[in-house]
N, C-alpha and C positions, 0 to 999 in steps of 0.2 A: 830707833826708828821712828817715831812718832817725833823728837827733839829735831832728826835732819826733815823731815816733812814741816815743821813750825817754820825753823829758819826756813826752804825754800821758800812758804809762801809769806814768810816776811821781807823775803829779797826782792817775791814779784812787787809784790805791793810798792813797795819804795820805788822797782823800777818803773811803774806806770804811772805813779804821781810826780817822778823824773822828769821819766818823758814827754807829760803835758805839760808842765810846769817849763821844760824848757823851750817847745814848742809857742811861748805864750810871749817872748819877746817883742812886745813892740816897738812901735815909736811914735813920740807926738803923746803917747794917752796921760790921762791925767791921773793921780793916783790915788786910789781907793783907800777909804780912812775902813779899819775893821770897828766893831762895835763894843768888840768886849774888852775890855782892859785890866789887866793885872791877872793875866791869866797865862799858863802854860803854852808857848806854841811851838808844834813841829811842824817844819816844812823840808820838803828836798826838792834840788831841780839844781838851775846853773844859773852860778854867780857869776854878774855883771858888774862892771863897773858901769855907775849911772852916774848921770849928771843934769842939774837943774839949769834948765835954759832961764830963768829969769834971775835967778842968785851966784850960777856958776857953780855951786858947790857940787863937789866929788863924792863920791861913796862906793860902797860894792852892796850892793843889793839882790833880793831873788824875786822872781813873780809869782806867789802864793794860789794857791784857790780861789776862785772870784776876781784875778786880777789884782788882788792886793800885794805890793812892795812894801815890803822888808826890807828897810837898812842892818845890815849885819856887823857895821864899820867897828863896833865897838869890840869883838871879839880879836882876843891877844892869841893870838897873829888872828888875821883875819883872812877868809878862802882867798886862794890865787887866781881871781877869775882867768889868767892866761896859761892857766895848766887846764883847759879845758877839760875839765873832769866835774860833773856834778855832785852836790854836798847833800847831805840832810844837814839839818839845825834843831837845837831843841833853845830857847829863849823865853824871857819874859817876855808879854806886852805889856807895860805901865802904864798904858795910855799915852805914851811921848811920840811925838811924831817930829820929825827932821824932813828935810828939803826934796829927800830920798823915800820918806815912807815911813812906814810905823819902824819905833828904836826897835830892839829885843835889846834887853840886858842879860846878863849870865849866858854867853852866849857859847853855846859848844856844839861842835860839828864834827862831822869828818868826810873823806872824800869817798865817795861810791864807786861803784866801777863804771857806770856808765859816761860814756866820752858826752861832751855837749856840742852841740853844731856851732860854726864859726859864726858868730851876728858880731854887728854893729854894738858898740856899749848902748847901753838902755837910755834914754833922752826923758826926765822924767817934768813937765809941763806946772808951775805951781800957778793956782787961781789966788789962793790964800799964803799971809807966810804961815809956815810953821811954829804954834802953840803949844805948851808943853803944860798938860791938862793935871 
């Protein structure tokens, strides 16, 4: 009984995070860089195709808490944005950035049961070239 309640609470927490992240699919916003490097990152939301307007680079990205964009293109396979289903992602933030946001490595992900709203691809405006730290 307690296990079922804990699982229900976990699903509810992921649902709230995923819904709030899915509603933040803005356009033209600048990529925000997280201050913590070498840390495990857990984020859930809607995977979106992202394009950097300066370089034309394309990737698969999720908008995390605080508007931080996470590039999950390195996942094999990467989440399919055309499915319209939110994802839960775990990966490592080693301080690397791409044209589409903070690069997550060792990405593990799974589809959640939450539908994503139909939205245009995310546009990432670069102000500086991405550099590895």
